[in-house]
CHARMM internal coordinates of N, CA and C (Angstrom, degrees):
IC EDIT
DIST 1 N 1 CA 1.4559
DIST 1 CA 1 C 1.5280
ANGL 1 N 1 CA 1 C 111.66
DIST 1 C 2 N 1.3373
ANGL 1 CA 1 C 2 N 116.77
DIHE 1 N 1 CA 1 C 2 N -47.53
DIST 2 N 2 CA 1.4607
ANGL 1 C 2 N 2 CA 119.99
DIHE 1 CA 1 C 2 N 2 CA -179.36
DIST 2 CA 2 C 1.5237
ANGL 2 N 2 CA 2 C 110.50
DIHE 1 C 2 N 2 CA 2 C -66.92
DIST 2 C 3 N 1.3331
ANGL 2 CA 2 C 3 N 116.15
DIHE 2 N 2 CA 2 C 3 N -33.56
DIST 3 N 3 CA 1.4628
ANGL 2 C 3 N 3 CA 119.79
DIHE 2 CA 2 C 3 N 3 CA 178.19
DIST 3 CA 3 C 1.5240
ANGL 3 N 3 CA 3 C 110.38
DIHE 2 C 3 N 3 CA 3 C -63.96
DIST 3 C 4 N 1.3173
ANGL 3 CA 3 C 4 N 116.98
DIHE 3 N 3 CA 3 C 4 N -39.30
DIST 4 N 4 CA 1.4574
ANGL 3 C 4 N 4 CA 121.53
DIHE 3 CA 3 C 4 N 4 CA 178.64
DIST 4 CA 4 C 1.5204
ANGL 4 N 4 CA 4 C 110.77
DIHE 3 C 4 N 4 CA 4 C -65.90
DIST 4 C 5 N 1.3307
ANGL 4 CA 4 C 5 N 116.67
DIHE 4 N 4 CA 4 C 5 N -38.97
DIST 5 N 5 CA 1.4612
ANGL 4 C 5 N 5 CA 120.66
DIHE 4 CA 4 C 5 N 5 CA 178.33
DIST 5 CA 5 C 1.5310
ANGL 5 N 5 CA 5 C 110.22
DIHE 4 C 5 N 5 CA 5 C -64.43
DIST 5 C 6 N 1.3417
ANGL 5 CA 5 C 6 N 117.10
DIHE 5 N 5 CA 5 C 6 N -43.52
DIST 6 N 6 CA 1.4582
ANGL 5 C 6 N 6 CA 120.10
DIHE 5 CA 5 C 6 N 6 CA 177.72
DIST 6 CA 6 C 1.5263
ANGL 6 N 6 CA 6 C 111.23
DIHE 5 C 6 N 6 CA 6 C -64.57
DIST 6 C 7 N 1.3284
ANGL 6 CA 6 C 7 N 116.68
DIHE 6 N 6 CA 6 C 7 N -39.00
DIST 7 N 7 CA 1.4622
ANGL 6 C 7 N 7 CA 120.46
DIHE 6 CA 6 C 7 N 7 CA 177.24
DIST 7 CA 7 C 1.5233
ANGL 7 N 7 CA 7 C 110.89
DIHE 6 C 7 N 7 CA 7 C -61.17
DIST 7 C 8 N 1.3251
ANGL 7 CA 7 C 8 N 116.23
DIHE 7 N 7 CA 7 C 8 N -46.25
DIST 8 N 8 CA 1.4657
ANGL 7 C 8 N 8 CA 120.79
DIHE 7 CA 7 C 8 N 8 CA -179.70
DIST 8 CA 8 C 1.5274
ANGL 8 N 8 CA 8 C 111.01
DIHE 7 C 8 N 8 CA 8 C -62.40
DIST 8 C 9 N 1.3271
ANGL 8 CA 8 C 9 N 116.85
DIHE 8 N 8 CA 8 C 9 N -45.79
DIST 9 N 9 CA 1.4651
ANGL 8 C 9 N 9 CA 119.85
DIHE 8 CA 8 C 9 N 9 CA 179.37
DIST 9 CA 9 C 1.5199
ANGL 9 N 9 CA 9 C 111.21
DIHE 8 C 9 N 9 CA 9 C -64.41
DIST 9 C 10 N 1.3165
ANGL 9 CA 9 C 10 N 116.78
DIHE 9 N 9 CA 9 C 10 N -38.14
DIST 10 N 10 CA 1.4608
ANGL 9 C 10 N 10 CA 120.23
DIHE 9 CA 9 C 10 N 10 CA 177.54
DIST 10 CA 10 C 1.5148
ANGL 10 N 10 CA 10 C 112.17
DIHE 9 C 10 N 10 CA 10 C -62.65
DIST 10 C 11 N 1.3189
ANGL 10 CA 10 C 11 N 116.76
DIHE 10 N 10 CA 10 C 11 N -43.08
DIST 11 N 11 CA 1.4632
ANGL 10 C 11 N 11 CA 121.02
DIHE 10 CA 10 C 11 N 11 CA 179.07
DIST 11 CA 11 C 1.5329
ANGL 11 N 11 CA 11 C 110.17
DIHE 10 C 11 N 11 CA 11 C -64.33
DIST 11 C 12 N 1.3133
ANGL 11 CA 11 C 12 N 116.65
DIHE 11 N 11 CA 11 C 12 N -41.67
DIST 12 N 12 CA 1.4714
ANGL 11 C 12 N 12 CA 120.07
DIHE 11 CA 11 C 12 N 12 CA 177.78
DIST 12 CA 12 C 1.5255
ANGL 12 N 12 CA 12 C 110.13
DIHE 11 C 12 N 12 CA 12 C -60.57
DIST 12 C 13 N 1.3275
ANGL 12 CA 12 C 13 N 117.40
DIHE 12 N 12 CA 12 C 13 N -45.18
DIST 13 N 13 CA 1.4639
ANGL 12 C 13 N 13 CA 120.55
DIHE 12 CA 12 C 13 N 13 CA -179.63
DIST 13 CA 13 C 1.5197
ANGL 13 N 13 CA 13 C 112.24
DIHE 12 C 13 N 13 CA 13 C -65.06
DIST 13 C 14 N 1.3287
ANGL 13 CA 13 C 14 N 117.08
DIHE 13 N 13 CA 13 C 14 N -35.26
DIST 14 N 14 CA 1.4649
ANGL 13 C 14 N 14 CA 120.24
DIHE 13 CA 13 C 14 N 14 CA 176.75
DIST 14 CA 14 C 1.5234
ANGL 14 N 14 CA 14 C 110.21
DIHE 13 C 14 N 14 CA 14 C -61.83
DIST 14 C 15 N 1.3195
ANGL 14 CA 14 C 15 N 117.31
DIHE 14 N 14 CA 14 C 15 N -48.74
DIST 15 N 15 CA 1.4666
ANGL 14 C 15 N 15 CA 120.33
DIHE 14 CA 14 C 15 N 15 CA -178.85
DIST 15 CA 15 C 1.5185
ANGL 15 N 15 CA 15 C 111.80
DIHE 14 C 15 N 15 CA 15 C -67.02
DIST 15 C 16 N 1.3287
ANGL 15 CA 15 C 16 N 116.77
DIHE 15 N 15 CA 15 C 16 N -39.85
DIST 16 N 16 CA 1.4667
ANGL 15 C 16 N 16 CA 119.58
DIHE 15 CA 15 C 16 N 16 CA 177.07
DIST 16 CA 16 C 1.5262
ANGL 16 N 16 CA 16 C 110.21
DIHE 15 C 16 N 16 CA 16 C -62.28
DIST 16 C 17 N 1.3191
ANGL 16 CA 16 C 17 N 116.30
DIHE 16 N 16 CA 16 C 17 N -46.13
DIST 17 N 17 CA 1.4557
ANGL 16 C 17 N 17 CA 120.60
DIHE 16 CA 16 C 17 N 17 CA -179.84
DIST 17 CA 17 C 1.5156
ANGL 17 N 17 CA 17 C 112.57
DIHE 16 C 17 N 17 CA 17 C -62.76
DIST 17 C 18 N 1.3311
ANGL 17 CA 17 C 18 N 116.54
DIHE 17 N 17 CA 17 C 18 N -40.90
DIST 18 N 18 CA 1.4593
ANGL 17 C 18 N 18 CA 120.06
DIHE 17 CA 17 C 18 N 18 CA 178.06
DIST 18 CA 18 C 1.5248
ANGL 18 N 18 CA 18 C 111.42
DIHE 17 C 18 N 18 CA 18 C -62.22
DIST 18 C 19 N 1.3160
ANGL 18 CA 18 C 19 N 116.39
DIHE 18 N 18 CA 18 C 19 N -41.06
DIST 19 N 19 CA 1.4649
ANGL 18 C 19 N 19 CA 119.84
DIHE 18 CA 18 C 19 N 19 CA 179.94
DIST 19 CA 19 C 1.5197
ANGL 19 N 19 CA 19 C 110.65
DIHE 18 C 19 N 19 CA 19 C -61.23
DIST 19 C 20 N 1.3330
ANGL 19 CA 19 C 20 N 117.04
DIHE 19 N 19 CA 19 C 20 N -45.84
DIST 20 N 20 CA 1.4635
ANGL 19 C 20 N 20 CA 120.29
DIHE 19 CA 19 C 20 N 20 CA -179.69
DIST 20 CA 20 C 1.5243
ANGL 20 N 20 CA 20 C 111.66
DIHE 19 C 20 N 20 CA 20 C -70.28
DIST 20 C 21 N 1.3308
ANGL 20 CA 20 C 21 N 117.67
DIHE 20 N 20 CA 20 C 21 N -34.42
DIST 21 N 21 CA 1.4609
ANGL 20 C 21 N 21 CA 120.61
DIHE 20 CA 20 C 21 N 21 CA -178.43
DIST 21 CA 21 C 1.5260
ANGL 21 N 21 CA 21 C 112.56
DIHE 20 C 21 N 21 CA 21 C -75.25
DIST 21 C 22 N 1.3267
ANGL 21 CA 21 C 22 N 116.88
DIHE 21 N 21 CA 21 C 22 N -38.54
DIST 22 N 22 CA 1.4611
ANGL 21 C 22 N 22 CA 120.42
DIHE 21 CA 21 C 22 N 22 CA -173.80
DIST 22 CA 22 C 1.5298
ANGL 22 N 22 CA 22 C 114.29
DIHE 21 C 22 N 22 CA 22 C -92.84
DIST 22 C 23 N 1.3262
ANGL 22 CA 22 C 23 N 117.54
DIHE 22 N 22 CA 22 C 23 N -26.34
DIST 23 N 23 CA 1.4707
ANGL 22 C 23 N 23 CA 119.34
DIHE 22 CA 22 C 23 N 23 CA -175.87
DIST 23 CA 23 C 1.5351
ANGL 23 N 23 CA 23 C 111.26
DIHE 22 C 23 N 23 CA 23 C -144.12
DIST 23 C 24 N 1.3259
ANGL 23 CA 23 C 24 N 117.62
DIHE 23 N 23 CA 23 C 24 N 61.05
DIST 24 N 24 CA 1.4752
ANGL 23 C 24 N 24 CA 118.59
DIHE 23 CA 23 C 24 N 24 CA -178.04
DIST 24 CA 24 C 1.5267
ANGL 24 N 24 CA 24 C 113.31
DIHE 23 C 24 N 24 CA 24 C -63.61
DIST 24 C 25 N 1.3270
ANGL 24 CA 24 C 25 N 117.91
DIHE 24 N 24 CA 24 C 25 N -32.75
DIST 25 N 25 CA 1.4657
ANGL 24 C 25 N 25 CA 119.00
DIHE 24 CA 24 C 25 N 25 CA -179.80
DIST 25 CA 25 C 1.5262
ANGL 25 N 25 CA 25 C 111.05
DIHE 24 C 25 N 25 CA 25 C -70.44
DIST 25 C 26 N 1.3182
ANGL 25 CA 25 C 26 N 116.90
DIHE 25 N 25 CA 25 C 26 N -34.54
DIST 26 N 26 CA 1.4627
ANGL 25 C 26 N 26 CA 119.58
DIHE 25 CA 25 C 26 N 26 CA 176.31
DIST 26 CA 26 C 1.5282
ANGL 26 N 26 CA 26 C 111.32
DIHE 25 C 26 N 26 CA 26 C -66.49
DIST 26 C 27 N 1.3180
ANGL 26 CA 26 C 27 N 116.61
DIHE 26 N 26 CA 26 C 27 N -35.67
DIST 27 N 27 CA 1.4630
ANGL 26 C 27 N 27 CA 120.45
DIHE 26 CA 26 C 27 N 27 CA 177.16
DIST 27 CA 27 C 1.5242
ANGL 27 N 27 CA 27 C 109.62
DIHE 26 C 27 N 27 CA 27 C -64.20
DIST 27 C 28 N 1.3311
ANGL 27 CA 27 C 28 N 116.68
DIHE 27 N 27 CA 27 C 28 N -42.05
DIST 28 N 28 CA 1.4658
ANGL 27 C 28 N 28 CA 119.86
DIHE 27 CA 27 C 28 N 28 CA 177.85
DIST 28 CA 28 C 1.5230
ANGL 28 N 28 CA 28 C 111.22
DIHE 27 C 28 N 28 CA 28 C -60.54
DIST 28 C 29 N 1.3234
ANGL 28 CA 28 C 29 N 116.92
DIHE 28 N 28 CA 28 C 29 N -43.78
DIST 29 N 29 CA 1.4675
ANGL 28 C 29 N 29 CA 120.72
DIHE 28 CA 28 C 29 N 29 CA 179.06
DIST 29 CA 29 C 1.5245
ANGL 29 N 29 CA 29 C 111.01
DIHE 28 C 29 N 29 CA 29 C -64.28
DIST 29 C 30 N 1.3278
ANGL 29 CA 29 C 30 N 116.39
DIHE 29 N 29 CA 29 C 30 N -39.86
DIST 30 N 30 CA 1.4628
ANGL 29 C 30 N 30 CA 120.54
DIHE 29 CA 29 C 30 N 30 CA 178.40
DIST 30 CA 30 C 1.5201
ANGL 30 N 30 CA 30 C 110.71
DIHE 29 C 30 N 30 CA 30 C -62.92
DIST 30 C 31 N 1.3250
ANGL 30 CA 30 C 31 N 116.73
DIHE 30 N 30 CA 30 C 31 N -43.44
DIST 31 N 31 CA 1.4579
ANGL 30 C 31 N 31 CA 120.33
DIHE 30 CA 30 C 31 N 31 CA 179.23
DIST 31 CA 31 C 1.5261
ANGL 31 N 31 CA 31 C 111.76
DIHE 30 C 31 N 31 CA 31 C -64.71
DIST 31 C 32 N 1.3326
ANGL 31 CA 31 C 32 N 117.50
DIHE 31 N 31 CA 31 C 32 N -38.17
DIST 32 N 32 CA 1.4658
ANGL 31 C 32 N 32 CA 120.71
DIHE 31 CA 31 C 32 N 32 CA 176.31
DIST 32 CA 32 C 1.5272
ANGL 32 N 32 CA 32 C 110.17
DIHE 31 C 32 N 32 CA 32 C -64.07
DIST 32 C 33 N 1.3325
ANGL 32 CA 32 C 33 N 116.11
DIHE 32 N 32 CA 32 C 33 N -40.68
DIST 33 N 33 CA 1.4627
ANGL 32 C 33 N 33 CA 119.90
DIHE 32 CA 32 C 33 N 33 CA 178.74
DIST 33 CA 33 C 1.5199
ANGL 33 N 33 CA 33 C 110.96
DIHE 32 C 33 N 33 CA 33 C -64.48
DIST 33 C 34 N 1.3240
ANGL 33 CA 33 C 34 N 116.53
DIHE 33 N 33 CA 33 C 34 N -42.15
DIST 34 N 34 CA 1.4635
ANGL 33 C 34 N 34 CA 120.02
DIHE 33 CA 33 C 34 N 34 CA 178.77
DIST 34 CA 34 C 1.5214
ANGL 34 N 34 CA 34 C 111.00
DIHE 33 C 34 N 34 CA 34 C -64.58
DIST 34 C 35 N 1.3218
ANGL 34 CA 34 C 35 N 116.53
DIHE 34 N 34 CA 34 C 35 N -36.75
DIST 35 N 35 CA 1.4634
ANGL 34 C 35 N 35 CA 119.95
DIHE 34 CA 34 C 35 N 35 CA -179.93
DIST 35 CA 35 C 1.5274
ANGL 35 N 35 CA 35 C 111.43
DIHE 34 C 35 N 35 CA 35 C -64.63
DIST 35 C 36 N 1.3212
ANGL 35 CA 35 C 36 N 116.56
DIHE 35 N 35 CA 35 C 36 N -30.02
DIST 36 N 36 CA 1.4610
ANGL 35 C 36 N 36 CA 119.71
DIHE 35 CA 35 C 36 N 36 CA -178.97
DIST 36 CA 36 C 1.5334
ANGL 36 N 36 CA 36 C 112.67
DIHE 35 C 36 N 36 CA 36 C -77.79
DIST 36 C 37 N 1.3480
ANGL 36 CA 36 C 37 N 117.07
DIHE 36 N 36 CA 36 C 37 N -14.82
DIST 37 N 37 CA 1.4640
ANGL 36 C 37 N 37 CA 120.12
DIHE 36 CA 36 C 37 N 37 CA 179.03
DIST 37 CA 37 C 1.5274
ANGL 37 N 37 CA 37 C 110.35
DIHE 36 C 37 N 37 CA 37 C -76.89
DIST 37 C 38 N 1.3038
ANGL 37 CA 37 C 38 N 115.52
DIHE 37 N 37 CA 37 C 38 N 154.01
DIST 38 N 38 CA 1.4631
ANGL 37 C 38 N 38 CA 119.63
DIHE 37 CA 37 C 38 N 38 CA 176.26
DIST 38 CA 38 C 1.5233
ANGL 38 N 38 CA 38 C 109.29
DIHE 37 C 38 N 38 CA 38 C -71.48
DIST 38 C 39 N 1.3124
ANGL 38 CA 38 C 39 N 115.50
DIHE 38 N 38 CA 38 C 39 N 160.81
DIST 39 N 39 CA 1.4594
ANGL 38 C 39 N 39 CA 121.21
DIHE 38 CA 38 C 39 N 39 CA 179.42
DIST 39 CA 39 C 1.5328
ANGL 39 N 39 CA 39 C 110.65
DIHE 38 C 39 N 39 CA 39 C -59.83
DIST 39 C 40 N 1.3159
ANGL 39 CA 39 C 40 N 116.65
DIHE 39 N 39 CA 39 C 40 N -38.90
DIST 40 N 40 CA 1.4621
ANGL 39 C 40 N 40 CA 121.04
DIHE 39 CA 39 C 40 N 40 CA 180.00
DIST 40 CA 40 C 1.5306
ANGL 40 N 40 CA 40 C 110.76
DIHE 39 C 40 N 40 CA 40 C -62.86
DIST 40 C 41 N 1.3268
ANGL 40 CA 40 C 41 N 117.06
DIHE 40 N 40 CA 40 C 41 N -41.78
DIST 41 N 41 CA 1.4632
ANGL 40 C 41 N 41 CA 120.70
DIHE 40 CA 40 C 41 N 41 CA -179.63
DIST 41 CA 41 C 1.5277
ANGL 41 N 41 CA 41 C 111.00
DIHE 40 C 41 N 41 CA 41 C -69.38
DIST 41 C 42 N 1.3464
ANGL 41 CA 41 C 42 N 116.99
DIHE 41 N 41 CA 41 C 42 N -37.29
DIST 42 N 42 CA 1.4669
ANGL 41 C 42 N 42 CA 119.77
DIHE 41 CA 41 C 42 N 42 CA 177.39
DIST 42 CA 42 C 1.5202
ANGL 42 N 42 CA 42 C 110.81
DIHE 41 C 42 N 42 CA 42 C -65.29
DIST 42 C 43 N 1.3387
ANGL 42 CA 42 C 43 N 116.91
DIHE 42 N 42 CA 42 C 43 N -39.45
DIST 43 N 43 CA 1.4677
ANGL 42 C 43 N 43 CA 119.98
DIHE 42 CA 42 C 43 N 43 CA 177.32
DIST 43 CA 43 C 1.5232
ANGL 43 N 43 CA 43 C 110.71
DIHE 42 C 43 N 43 CA 43 C -64.81
DIST 43 C 44 N 1.3275
ANGL 43 CA 43 C 44 N 116.75
DIHE 43 N 43 CA 43 C 44 N -41.32
DIST 44 N 44 CA 1.4599
ANGL 43 C 44 N 44 CA 120.37
DIHE 43 CA 43 C 44 N 44 CA 178.69
DIST 44 CA 44 C 1.5269
ANGL 44 N 44 CA 44 C 110.54
DIHE 43 C 44 N 44 CA 44 C -63.52
DIST 44 C 45 N 1.3309
ANGL 44 CA 44 C 45 N 116.80
DIHE 44 N 44 CA 44 C 45 N -40.84
DIST 45 N 45 CA 1.4584
ANGL 44 C 45 N 45 CA 121.27
DIHE 44 CA 44 C 45 N 45 CA 177.81
DIST 45 CA 45 C 1.5282
ANGL 45 N 45 CA 45 C 110.42
DIHE 44 C 45 N 45 CA 45 C -63.04
DIST 45 C 46 N 1.3245
ANGL 45 CA 45 C 46 N 116.99
DIHE 45 N 45 CA 45 C 46 N -42.91
DIST 46 N 46 CA 1.4631
ANGL 45 C 46 N 46 CA 121.53
DIHE 45 CA 45 C 46 N 46 CA 177.77
DIST 46 CA 46 C 1.5154
ANGL 46 N 46 CA 46 C 111.97
DIHE 45 C 46 N 46 CA 46 C -63.32
DIST 46 C 47 N 1.3244
ANGL 46 CA 46 C 47 N 116.57
DIHE 46 N 46 CA 46 C 47 N -42.41
DIST 47 N 47 CA 1.4648
ANGL 46 C 47 N 47 CA 120.45
DIHE 46 CA 46 C 47 N 47 CA 178.70
DIST 47 CA 47 C 1.5250
ANGL 47 N 47 CA 47 C 110.69
DIHE 46 C 47 N 47 CA 47 C -65.37
DIST 47 C 48 N 1.3240
ANGL 47 CA 47 C 48 N 116.95
DIHE 47 N 47 CA 47 C 48 N -39.95
DIST 48 N 48 CA 1.4603
ANGL 47 C 48 N 48 CA 120.92
DIHE 47 CA 47 C 48 N 48 CA 177.66
DIST 48 CA 48 C 1.5251
ANGL 48 N 48 CA 48 C 110.83
DIHE 47 C 48 N 48 CA 48 C -63.21
DIST 48 C 49 N 1.3270
ANGL 48 CA 48 C 49 N 116.99
DIHE 48 N 48 CA 48 C 49 N -43.79
DIST 49 N 49 CA 1.4612
ANGL 48 C 49 N 49 CA 121.02
DIHE 48 CA 48 C 49 N 49 CA 179.23
DIST 49 CA 49 C 1.5280
ANGL 49 N 49 CA 49 C 110.69
DIHE 48 C 49 N 49 CA 49 C -63.99
DIST 49 C 50 N 1.3175
ANGL 49 CA 49 C 50 N 116.78
DIHE 49 N 49 CA 49 C 50 N -40.49
DIST 50 N 50 CA 1.4555
ANGL 49 C 50 N 50 CA 121.44
DIHE 49 CA 49 C 50 N 50 CA 178.18
DIST 50 CA 50 C 1.5334
ANGL 50 N 50 CA 50 C 110.55
DIHE 49 C 50 N 50 CA 50 C -64.20
DIST 50 C 51 N 1.3175
ANGL 50 CA 50 C 51 N 116.37
DIHE 50 N 50 CA 50 C 51 N -45.29
DIST 51 N 51 CA 1.4660
ANGL 50 C 51 N 51 CA 120.58
DIHE 50 CA 50 C 51 N 51 CA 178.10
DIST 51 CA 51 C 1.5162
ANGL 51 N 51 CA 51 C 112.28
DIHE 50 C 51 N 51 CA 51 C -61.69
DIST 51 C 52 N 1.3289
ANGL 51 CA 51 C 52 N 116.26
DIHE 51 N 51 CA 51 C 52 N -41.52
DIST 52 N 52 CA 1.4583
ANGL 51 C 52 N 52 CA 120.24
DIHE 51 CA 51 C 52 N 52 CA 178.03
DIST 52 CA 52 C 1.5312
ANGL 52 N 52 CA 52 C 110.34
DIHE 51 C 52 N 52 CA 52 C -63.91
DIST 52 C 53 N 1.3154
ANGL 52 CA 52 C 53 N 117.21
DIHE 52 N 52 CA 52 C 53 N -39.89
DIST 53 N 53 CA 1.4603
ANGL 52 C 53 N 53 CA 121.22
DIHE 52 CA 52 C 53 N 53 CA 177.32
DIST 53 CA 53 C 1.5182
ANGL 53 N 53 CA 53 C 111.90
DIHE 52 C 53 N 53 CA 53 C -62.33
DIST 53 C 54 N 1.3237
ANGL 53 CA 53 C 54 N 116.89
DIHE 53 N 53 CA 53 C 54 N -41.96
DIST 54 N 54 CA 1.4626
ANGL 53 C 54 N 54 CA 121.01
DIHE 53 CA 53 C 54 N 54 CA 178.00
DIST 54 CA 54 C 1.5223
ANGL 54 N 54 CA 54 C 110.74
DIHE 53 C 54 N 54 CA 54 C -62.43
DIST 54 C 55 N 1.3212
ANGL 54 CA 54 C 55 N 116.24
DIHE 54 N 54 CA 54 C 55 N -44.73
DIST 55 N 55 CA 1.4707
ANGL 54 C 55 N 55 CA 120.20
DIHE 54 CA 54 C 55 N 55 CA 178.27
DIST 55 CA 55 C 1.5234
ANGL 55 N 55 CA 55 C 110.71
DIHE 54 C 55 N 55 CA 55 C -60.71
DIST 55 C 56 N 1.3307
ANGL 55 CA 55 C 56 N 116.79
DIHE 55 N 55 CA 55 C 56 N -42.16
DIST 56 N 56 CA 1.4630
ANGL 55 C 56 N 56 CA 119.94
DIHE 55 CA 55 C 56 N 56 CA -179.75
DIST 56 CA 56 C 1.5288
ANGL 56 N 56 CA 56 C 111.43
DIHE 55 C 56 N 56 CA 56 C -64.66
DIST 56 C 57 N 1.3261
ANGL 56 CA 56 C 57 N 117.56
DIHE 56 N 56 CA 56 C 57 N -39.76
DIST 57 N 57 CA 1.4688
ANGL 56 C 57 N 57 CA 121.15
DIHE 56 CA 56 C 57 N 57 CA 177.73
DIST 57 CA 57 C 1.5276
ANGL 57 N 57 CA 57 C 109.88
DIHE 56 C 57 N 57 CA 57 C -64.46
DIST 57 C 58 N 1.3244
ANGL 57 CA 57 C 58 N 117.30
DIHE 57 N 57 CA 57 C 58 N -43.29
DIST 58 N 58 CA 1.4607
ANGL 57 C 58 N 58 CA 120.07
DIHE 57 CA 57 C 58 N 58 CA 179.56
DIST 58 CA 58 C 1.5229
ANGL 58 N 58 CA 58 C 111.42
DIHE 57 C 58 N 58 CA 58 C -64.17
DIST 58 C 59 N 1.3161
ANGL 58 CA 58 C 59 N 117.13
DIHE 58 N 58 CA 58 C 59 N -41.45
DIST 59 N 59 CA 1.4694
ANGL 58 C 59 N 59 CA 120.95
DIHE 58 CA 58 C 59 N 59 CA 178.28
DIST 59 CA 59 C 1.5235
ANGL 59 N 59 CA 59 C 109.77
DIHE 58 C 59 N 59 CA 59 C -63.64
DIST 59 C 60 N 1.3317
ANGL 59 CA 59 C 60 N 117.04
DIHE 59 N 59 CA 59 C 60 N -41.45
DIST 60 N 60 CA 1.4672
ANGL 59 C 60 N 60 CA 120.70
DIHE 59 CA 59 C 60 N 60 CA 178.57
DIST 60 CA 60 C 1.5222
ANGL 60 N 60 CA 60 C 110.73
DIHE 59 C 60 N 60 CA 60 C -62.54
DIST 60 C 61 N 1.3337
ANGL 60 CA 60 C 61 N 117.44
DIHE 60 N 60 CA 60 C 61 N -38.72
DIST 61 N 61 CA 1.4577
ANGL 60 C 61 N 61 CA 120.34
DIHE 60 CA 60 C 61 N 61 CA 178.33
DIST 61 CA 61 C 1.5222
ANGL 61 N 61 CA 61 C 111.17
DIHE 60 C 61 N 61 CA 61 C -67.79
DIST 61 C 62 N 1.3174
ANGL 61 CA 61 C 62 N 117.55
DIHE 61 N 61 CA 61 C 62 N -39.31
DIST 62 N 62 CA 1.4629
ANGL 61 C 62 N 62 CA 120.95
DIHE 61 CA 61 C 62 N 62 CA 179.64
DIST 62 CA 62 C 1.5294
ANGL 62 N 62 CA 62 C 110.15
DIHE 61 C 62 N 62 CA 62 C -66.25
DIST 62 C 63 N 1.3250
ANGL 62 CA 62 C 63 N 116.21
DIHE 62 N 62 CA 62 C 63 N -42.91
DIST 63 N 63 CA 1.4626
ANGL 62 C 63 N 63 CA 120.05
DIHE 62 CA 62 C 63 N 63 CA -179.29
DIST 63 CA 63 C 1.5273
ANGL 63 N 63 CA 63 C 110.33
DIHE 62 C 63 N 63 CA 63 C -65.75
DIST 63 C 64 N 1.3420
ANGL 63 CA 63 C 64 N 116.46
DIHE 63 N 63 CA 63 C 64 N -38.89
DIST 64 N 64 CA 1.4483
ANGL 63 C 64 N 64 CA 120.46
DIHE 63 CA 63 C 64 N 64 CA -178.00
DIST 64 CA 64 C 1.5096
ANGL 64 N 64 CA 64 C 114.22
DIHE 63 C 64 N 64 CA 64 C -78.05
DIST 64 C 65 N 1.3159
ANGL 64 CA 64 C 65 N 117.63
DIHE 64 N 64 CA 64 C 65 N -13.88
DIST 65 N 65 CA 1.4743
ANGL 64 C 65 N 65 CA 120.76
DIHE 64 CA 64 C 65 N 65 CA -176.31
DIST 65 CA 65 C 1.4893
ANGL 65 N 65 CA 65 C 113.68
DIHE 64 C 65 N 65 CA 65 C -78.74
END
COOR INIT
IC SEED 1 N 1 CA 1 C
IC BUILD
């Protein structure tokens, strides 16, 4: 279980690092766009991303089972 958690965190850090390394100006534009959104819209976006992540984890578990 802990190995899976470390694997997941490692994969997240790889993708985050790649985004900052390969397209730092796009990240800046994305952050400016997010700043212009209302707090309610940012929360909705966060909840949507969290829900999508949960669905992806469940699908991965079903496929691996």
